[in-house]
C-alpha positions, 0 to 999 in steps of 0.5 A: 067484819069479813064478808062473803061476796057472791054474784047476784042471780036471776030468780022468779022472785027477783030477790037480789034485784029487790034487795038492791032496790031496798038498799037504795031506799034504806039510804034515803032517810040516812042521807037526810040525817047527814045533810045529803038529802039532795044526793038521791032526793027524798022520794023512794026510788021505785016511786021516783023512777018506775023502772028502777027495779027493772034496771036491776033485774036486767043488769042481773040477767045480763051479768048471768049471760056474761058469766055463762058465755064470757062474751060481750062487754063484761057486766057483773052484779055482786052482793056482799053478805055478812055472816050471822051468829050461829045458833044452837050448833046450826050452820051460820047464815048470811044476810045481804048488806051491800051490792055493786054493779060493774060494766066494762067499756062503759060510761053513763051518759051524764058523764060521757056527755060532759064536754070538759071530760070528753078528753078522758072518756073518749080516749078510754072508749077508744081503747087508749090505756087498755080496757077499763071497768066502770063501778056503776053502782055501789050501795050499802043497806042502811036498814035497821036489820043490817045495822050491826053487820054492814060496816065495811061492806062498801070497802070490801066490795071495792077491794073485791072488784079491784082484784077481779077487774085487774087480775082476772080480766086484765083491766087497766083502769076502773072509773067511778062517779059520785055525788060531790056535795056535803063537803065531798064526804063521799069523794073522800070515801072513794079516795080512801079506797084507792081512787084519784080525782079526775075532775068535777062535773054538774048534772042539770036535772029536769027540775032545774036542780044542779047535781054536783058530781066527781069522776074518779079513777083507779089504776088497777095495775098497782096497789096503794102500797106499791 
């Protein structure tokens, strides 16, 4: 299914930030059904993390500021929308089905703080190998409303980001991290999009749980077919 990908925009109702939050929450019961409940836990994220929606509101505001000024570290928040069937000769509508957040020159602290990854993260932050982009968030809405529309939205967002960061911004590398549990199914998804494994890591959570992750990278200067 083709998708329309647009920038998330600030609004008094914070509609895009609310969609991203609800998309994350819609994944929680789905993850439980496929044996991945420990990826994000079983508690709705706004409850588990009271500042969760605020994080997305701030990211969208920062992205809008970057879009208008073109200065500072690149930040972009994207919404993937699927086209709804047209009815009665009316123009077709669109429904949001996925979202992504990108940050230039950035690693999350749980990655940059990994001692065995510092050879990679410190060189990247120092500018070795050129500018880089981090795919900070990639989420697809698993609510029943989007069930027949969402398939392929994650891959479409990755491809859009690849083109934008590589061709338009001249970034050399894109990084992403993901949960590596459940036999590495999510890792294989990212590999199918063109990422390559860098190394695994473990995050020690406050409750003592160990969260297995994988850092991956993509060379933005070439495609898989090159």
